[in-house]
C-alpha positions as CSV (number, residue, x, y, z in Angstrom):
1,M,121.3,79.9,103.8
2,E,117.8,78.5,103.6
3,K,114.9,81.0,103.6
4,K,112.6,81.0,106.6
5,K,109.0,79.9,105.8
6,L,106.5,82.6,106.3
7,L,102.7,81.7,106.0
8,Y,100.1,84.3,106.1
9,V,96.6,83.2,107.2
10,I,93.4,85.5,106.5
11,T,89.7,84.6,106.6
12,K,88.4,86.1,103.4
13,S,89.8,86.9,100.0
14,Q,87.5,89.7,99.1
15,F,89.7,92.7,98.7
16,G,89.8,95.0,101.7
17,G,92.2,96.7,104.0
18,A,93.4,93.4,105.7
19,Q,93.8,91.7,102.4
20,R,95.9,94.6,101.0
21,Y,98.1,94.5,104.1
22,V,98.7,90.7,103.5
23,L,99.3,91.4,99.8
24,E,101.8,94.1,100.4
25,L,103.7,92.3,103.0
26,A,103.9,89.1,101.1
27,S,104.9,90.8,97.8
28,A,107.6,92.8,99.6
29,L,109.2,89.8,101.5
30,K,108.9,87.1,99.0
31,E,112.6,87.4,98.1
32,E,113.7,87.2,101.7
33,Y,111.3,84.5,103.0
34,D,109.7,81.5,101.5
35,V,106.2,83.2,101.6
36,S,102.8,81.6,101.1
37,V,99.2,82.7,102.0
38,A,96.2,80.7,103.3
39,C,92.9,82.2,102.8
40,G,89.2,81.5,102.3
41,G,87.3,82.0,99.1
42,S,88.4,82.7,95.6
43,G,88.2,86.6,95.7
44,E,90.5,89.3,94.4
45,L,93.2,88.6,96.9
46,V,93.8,85.1,95.4
47,Q,94.2,86.6,91.9
48,K,96.5,89.2,92.9
49,L,98.7,86.8,94.9
50,Q,98.8,84.5,91.8
51,H,99.9,87.3,89.7
52,A,102.6,88.0,92.1
53,H,103.6,84.3,91.9
54,I,102.9,83.8,95.7
55,P,101.5,80.2,96.5
56,V,98.0,80.2,97.9
57,T,96.4,77.6,99.9
58,P,92.5,77.6,100.0
59,L,90.8,77.4,103.4
60,R,87.7,75.5,102.9
61,H,86.3,75.4,106.3
62,I,86.8,78.9,107.6
63,V,83.3,80.3,107.1
64,R,81.5,83.5,108.4
65,D,78.7,81.6,110.2
66,M,79.6,80.3,113.6
67,G,79.0,76.8,114.9
68,L,81.3,74.4,117.0
69,S,81.3,71.7,114.3
70,K,82.4,74.4,111.7
71,E,85.2,75.8,114.0
72,L,86.5,72.3,114.7
73,R,86.7,71.5,111.0
74,A,88.5,74.8,110.4
75,V,91.0,74.1,113.3
76,R,91.7,70.5,111.8
77,E,92.2,72.0,108.4
78,L,94.6,74.6,109.7
79,K,96.5,72.0,111.7
80,R,96.9,69.9,108.5
81,I,98.2,72.9,106.6
82,F,100.7,73.8,109.3
83,K,102.0,70.2,109.6
84,E,102.4,70.0,105.8
85,E,104.0,73.5,105.4
86,C,106.0,73.5,108.5
87,P,106.2,77.3,108.7
88,D,108.7,79.1,110.9
89,I,106.5,82.0,111.3
90,V,102.6,82.2,111.0
91,H,101.1,85.7,110.6
92,L,97.4,85.6,111.3
93,N,95.0,88.3,110.2
94,S,91.4,89.0,110.9
95,S,89.3,87.7,113.8
96,K,88.2,84.2,112.9
97,A,91.5,83.2,111.2
98,G,93.2,84.7,114.3
99,V,91.6,82.6,116.9
100,L,91.4,79.5,115.0
101,G,94.8,79.8,113.4
102,A,96.3,80.7,116.9
103,I,94.8,77.4,118.4
104,A,96.0,75.2,115.4
105,A,99.5,76.9,115.5
106,R,100.0,76.2,119.1
107,L,98.7,72.6,118.7
108,T,101.2,71.9,115.9
109,G,104.1,73.7,117.6
110,V,104.6,76.6,115.2
111,P,107.8,78.5,116.5
112,H,106.5,82.2,116.0
113,I,102.8,83.2,115.8
114,I,102.0,86.7,115.0
115,F,98.5,88.2,114.9
116,T,97.6,91.5,113.4
117,A,94.3,93.1,114.7
118,H,92.9,95.3,112.0
119,G,90.6,96.9,114.4
120,W,89.1,95.1,117.3
121,P,85.7,93.6,116.6
122,F,84.4,94.0,120.2
123,L,84.7,97.7,119.8
124,E,81.8,97.6,117.3
125,R,78.3,98.8,118.3
126,R,76.7,95.4,119.0
127,N,74.8,93.9,121.8
128,I,76.6,93.0,124.9
129,L,76.5,89.2,124.3
130,W,78.2,89.6,120.8
131,K,80.8,91.9,122.2
132,T,81.5,89.6,125.0
133,V,82.0,86.6,122.7
134,A,84.3,88.8,120.4
135,W,86.4,90.0,123.3
136,L,86.9,86.5,124.3
137,G,88.0,85.4,120.9
138,S,90.3,88.3,120.7
139,W,91.8,87.5,124.0
140,V,92.4,83.9,123.3
141,T,94.1,85.0,119.9
142,A,96.3,87.4,121.8
143,L,97.1,84.9,124.5
144,L,98.2,82.2,122.1
145,S,100.2,84.6,120.0
146,H,103.8,85.3,120.5
147,T,103.4,88.8,119.1
148,V,100.3,90.9,118.6
149,I,100.5,94.0,116.2
150,V,97.9,96.6,116.3
151,V,97.5,99.3,113.6
152,S,96.7,102.2,115.9
153,N,97.4,103.5,119.4
154,Y,93.5,103.5,119.8
155,D,93.4,99.8,119.5
156,K,96.3,99.3,121.8
157,T,94.8,101.4,124.6
158,H,91.2,100.0,124.3
159,A,92.1,96.3,124.4
160,H,92.3,95.7,128.1
161,M,93.4,92.1,128.0
162,P,95.1,90.4,131.0
163,F,98.2,88.2,130.8
164,V,99.1,89.3,127.4
165,A,102.4,90.6,126.2
166,P,102.5,94.3,125.2
167,F,101.1,95.0,121.8
168,K,103.5,96.3,119.0
169,I,102.0,99.4,117.1
170,I,102.8,99.3,113.4
171,H,100.5,101.7,111.6
172,T,99.2,100.9,108.1
173,A,101.3,102.3,105.3
174,V,100.8,103.1,101.7
175,P,103.1,102.4,98.7
176,P,103.8,105.0,95.9
177,V,100.7,105.0,93.6
178,A,100.5,105.8,89.9
179,F,97.5,108.1,90.2
180,L,95.7,109.0,86.9
181,P,95.3,112.5,85.7
182,R,92.0,114.1,86.8
183,S,90.3,114.2,83.4
184,T,91.2,110.6,82.8
185,A,90.0,109.4,86.2
186,R,86.7,111.1,85.8
187,L,86.0,109.8,82.3
188,N,87.1,106.2,83.4
189,L,84.8,106.3,86.4
190,L,81.6,107.9,84.9
191,S,80.2,108.7,81.5
192,S,81.4,111.7,79.5
193,E,77.8,113.1,79.8
194,T,78.0,112.8,83.5
195,V,81.3,114.4,83.7
196,Q,80.4,117.3,81.6
197,K,77.2,117.9,83.4
198,H,78.9,118.1,86.7
199,R,82.2,119.9,85.6
200,D,81.2,123.0,87.8
201,D,80.3,121.0,90.9
202,V,82.6,120.0,93.8
203,W,83.4,116.3,93.3
204,L,83.2,114.3,96.7
205,G,84.3,110.8,96.7
206,T,84.5,107.7,99.0
207,I,86.0,104.3,98.5
208,A,84.4,101.8,100.9
209,E,82.8,98.6,101.2
210,L,79.0,99.0,101.4
211,T,78.5,97.9,105.0
212,Q,77.0,99.4,108.0
213,N,80.3,100.2,109.6
214,K,81.0,102.6,106.8
215,N,78.0,104.8,107.5
216,L,77.3,105.8,104.0
217,F,73.7,106.9,104.5
218,V,75.0,109.8,106.7
219,A,77.3,110.9,103.9
220,I,74.3,110.8,101.4
221,D,72.2,112.7,103.8
222,A,74.8,115.5,104.3
223,V,75.1,116.0,100.6
224,R,71.4,116.2,100.2
225,I,71.2,118.9,103.0
226,H,74.2,120.7,101.6
227,N,72.8,120.9,98.2
228,K,69.4,122.2,99.3
229,V,70.9,125.4,100.8
230,H,74.1,126.0,98.6
231,A,74.4,127.4,95.2
232,Q,77.7,125.4,94.9
233,K,76.5,121.9,94.5
234,I,78.4,118.7,95.6
235,F,78.5,115.7,93.3
236,Y,79.2,112.5,95.4
237,T,80.5,109.3,94.0
238,I,80.9,106.0,95.9
239,I,83.3,103.4,94.8
240,G,82.7,100.0,96.2
241,S,80.4,97.1,96.5
242,G,78.8,95.2,99.4
243,E,75.9,93.9,101.2
244,L,73.9,97.3,101.3
245,L,74.0,98.0,97.7
246,D,70.4,97.5,97.1
247,E,69.4,99.5,100.2
248,I,71.7,102.5,99.2
249,V,70.1,102.4,95.7
250,Q,66.6,102.6,97.1
251,Y,67.7,105.3,99.5
252,I,69.2,107.4,96.7
253,E,66.0,106.9,94.6
254,K,63.7,107.7,97.6
255,Y,65.2,111.2,98.1
256,N,65.6,111.8,94.3
257,L,69.3,112.0,94.7
258,T,70.2,110.2,91.5
259,E,71.4,113.4,89.8
260,Y,74.0,114.2,92.6
261,V,74.8,110.8,94.1
262,K,76.4,108.0,91.9
263,L,77.5,104.5,92.6
264,A,80.5,103.5,90.7
265,G,80.4,100.0,92.0
266,Y,83.5,97.9,92.3
267,V,86.6,99.3,90.5
268,D,89.8,97.4,90.2
269,S,92.9,99.5,91.6
270,A,90.2,102.1,92.8
271,R,93.0,104.2,94.4
272,K,94.3,105.3,91.1
273,Y,91.1,107.1,90.5
274,L,91.3,109.3,93.6
275,T,92.5,112.2,91.7
276,A,88.9,112.4,90.2
277,F,87.8,114.1,93.4
278,D,88.0,117.5,95.1
279,L,87.3,116.2,98.5
280,F,87.2,112.7,100.1
281,V,85.0,111.6,102.9
282,L,85.0,108.5,105.2
283,P,82.1,108.8,107.6
284,S,82.7,105.4,109.3
285,K,81.4,104.3,112.7
286,K,84.3,102.0,113.2
287,E,87.8,101.9,111.7
288,G,91.3,100.7,112.4
289,F,93.8,102.7,110.5
290,P,92.2,102.9,107.0
291,Y,94.1,102.6,103.7
292,A,91.4,104.7,102.0
293,L,92.6,107.8,104.0
294,L,96.2,107.2,103.4
295,E,95.7,106.8,99.7
296,A,93.4,109.9,99.4
297,G,96.0,111.8,101.5
298,A,98.8,110.6,99.2
299,A,96.8,111.7,96.2
300,G,96.5,115.2,97.7
301,I,92.8,115.2,98.3
302,P,91.5,117.1,101.3
303,I,89.8,114.7,103.7
304,I,86.8,114.7,106.0
305,A,86.6,111.6,108.4
306,S,85.1,110.3,111.4
307,N,86.7,110.8,114.8
308,V,86.8,107.0,115.5
309,G,89.5,104.4,115.9
310,G,92.8,105.2,114.6
311,I,91.7,108.0,112.3
312,P,92.6,110.9,114.6
313,E,96.2,109.6,114.7
314,L,96.3,110.5,111.2
315,I,93.8,113.2,110.5
316,K,94.4,116.2,113.0
317,D,91.3,118.4,113.0
318,T,91.8,121.5,110.8
319,K,95.5,120.7,110.3
320,T,95.6,117.6,108.1
321,G,91.8,117.3,107.5
322,L,88.5,117.6,109.1
323,L,87.0,115.3,111.8
324,I,83.3,114.7,112.4
325,D,80.9,112.8,114.6
326,P,79.6,109.9,112.6
327,E,76.4,109.9,114.7
328,D,75.7,113.6,113.9
329,T,75.0,114.2,110.3
330,N,75.1,118.1,111.0
331,T,78.8,117.8,111.8
332,L,79.4,116.5,108.3
333,V,77.1,119.1,106.7
334,T,79.3,121.8,108.4
335,A,82.6,120.1,107.3
336,L,81.4,120.0,103.7
337,G,80.3,123.7,103.8
338,Q,83.6,124.7,105.3
339,S,85.5,122.7,102.7
340,V,83.6,124.2,99.8
341,D,83.6,127.9,101.1
342,Y,87.3,128.0,102.2
343,P,89.3,125.9,99.6
344,E,92.6,127.5,100.6
345,Q,92.2,126.0,104.1
346,T,91.5,122.6,102.5
347,E,94.4,122.7,100.2
348,A,96.8,123.6,103.3
349,S,95.4,120.6,105.1
350,A,96.0,118.3,102.2
351,A,99.6,119.4,101.8
352,A,100.3,118.9,105.5
353,L,98.7,115.4,105.1
354,I,101.0,114.5,102.2
355,E,104.1,115.4,104.3
356,R,102.9,113.3,107.3
357,I,102.3,110.3,105.2
358,E,105.6,110.4,103.4
359,K,107.5,110.8,106.7
360,H,105.6,108.4,108.9
361,H,103.4,106.1,106.6
362,A,105.6,105.1,103.7
363,L,105.3,101.4,103.0
364,H,109.0,100.7,103.5
365,V,108.5,101.8,107.2
366,M,105.9,99.4,107.8
367,I,107.8,96.5,106.3
368,E,111.0,97.2,108.2
369,K,109.1,97.3,111.5
370,T,107.3,94.0,110.6
371,K,110.6,92.3,109.6
372,R,112.1,93.2,113.0
373,L,109.3,91.3,114.7
374,Y,109.8,88.3,112.4
375,S,113.4,88.2,113.4
376,A,112.9,88.7,117.1
């Protein structure tokens, strides 16, 4: 029996949560479906897909900047790809690929159009005009898609879109990870001199893109305030790259934090290094259902995270981690102090989180639920 053609479409190829989602689905299903991926740019996603022997079609006209002529060129490009590939299923990811891909797929008669919302853009803290345009784009995408997947109950309940079929909730999931031993992880991340110097400190970590949504200045401030008044110091390492790199470097230098706050930059397969940390923090202003928390939880690292988006569906305050208000630095300072002063509580919450992830957020669960939608 001939395999069904399954084409994933995503705007950018720089590796983030949505790109990981596409990679893991495509890799898991390439034996059952004739799988390919269309994406913009030549980032890490492209290399990983090629390594997995999954065909990649470059999208040359889906760009970040908006403009009617640019969007029309992108729709024409997608229409051409859909006509040439004749996919049975198009699975769209990210906002721009979602709306343009849904229009092109409808115009070319793709039998089954699926869109995954990795956190609605109109829920970001933006001006009303931007949020209105983002909502309209999201609504058009949902209206034109046959099935819409959301990664959290939060995104389902906050969409408020008329004339759209009920959304399907499929939480993000994590595969088994070969975590490095703690000493190896630390020495591979930072110099031996730094590791030795901070051997008695509490190691706090974050893996995140350096953007406004990740709210990293609040985390840096919280570490600064904690270290001023506590004998037990926190040593904070941020893994990731992004548009705010220079601003964060300047901020660290301005407040003389270079001893206790380090930027590790981009690290390939960063999740393997989570075992370097005693605590993990994600102070984001906006999230869908972040991979970073699933991976830190699977590594057995106690978690402090913002009470936003789908995070409270994974992190139950004081039970599987600690929740904070991303707009109030003091809540993070308190959570850090509590985690440092009562390690037995943080260890208990980490153990409970591992159990929850293994039961509800294993990769095979997400894949099976998604396959059922492909067959519907």
